[in-house]
N, C-alpha and C positions, 0 to 999 in steps of 0.2 A: 195531572195525567202521567202515568208511568208507561213508557212506550214498550218495554220488554222487547227491544230490537224490532219493533213493528212501527208502522206509520201512525201518525196522529189522526189522519183522515179529515183534516179541515182545509178549507179554502178561504183565504182572506182577501179582502178587496179594499182599495183606497186609492189615494193619489200621492204624488210627490209633494203636494202642498203641505207644509209642516203642521198646520192645525186642522186639516181635514180629518174626519174620523176614519178609523180602520175597523173593519167589522168582519164577522163571519158571514161569508156569502155562500158557502156550501159545506156539506158534510158527506163524506163517503159512506155509502150504504153499508151498514154493519161494521163500519170502522170504529176505532177506539172512542173517538169523541161522541159519535152517535150512540154507542152502547152505554156510555155513562149517563146519558140523558141530561147532563149538566150544561151542555152548550147547544145553542140553537142558532139557526140562520137568522141574521139580523142583530145578534148580540154584538155590542161594541167592545173591542179589545182595548183595555186601558193600560195594561202592563203585561210584560212577559218575563217570568222569573224575577220579579221584583223591580224590573227596569220600566219606568213609566214611558208611555208612548206619547205623552203630551209634547207637542211641538216637534214630533219626529215624523218623517215621511214613511211611506209604505216600504221603501227599500230597507229602512232600519228595522222595521218589524220582521221583514223576511230574514234579514241577517240574524236577528235574535233567535228566531225559530230554528234556523239552520245550525246554530252553534249550541243549542239548548241542551243537548245530551239526552240521557234516558228519562229524566224527570222534567216535565214542563208544567209550570204553574202559570195559569192565565187569570188575570184579574179582568172580569168582564162586567159590563153594564147591560142588563136585560133590555131589549128593545121589542116590546110587544106590538105586533101588527104594524111594523114599519117596513117600507120598501125603500131600498137605496139604489141609486144608479150604479151600474157596474163600470168601474174605471179599469185599474190594473187588477187582474185576478191571478192569484198564485195558490196552487194546491200544495199541501204538505202531506206527503204519504210516506 
């Protein structure tokens, strides 16, 4: 995703437990991520800009998104029809 000085329009959720999943829990209506159609609620985030999230807490994923710059590459695993409990929720706009 290329931000072009705009928001990504994603909300991620997870916990501070290192091996708990981090996933997309929300998309901003008409935001960049929603417009691409490539990211959906429930998708698991595996890496941000080539940095694996395996064994990392939610706070690390948040930090990686905050310092990502104009171009953000997300490696995701599609999660069809799965519902996740909402722990820590952070929006990136």
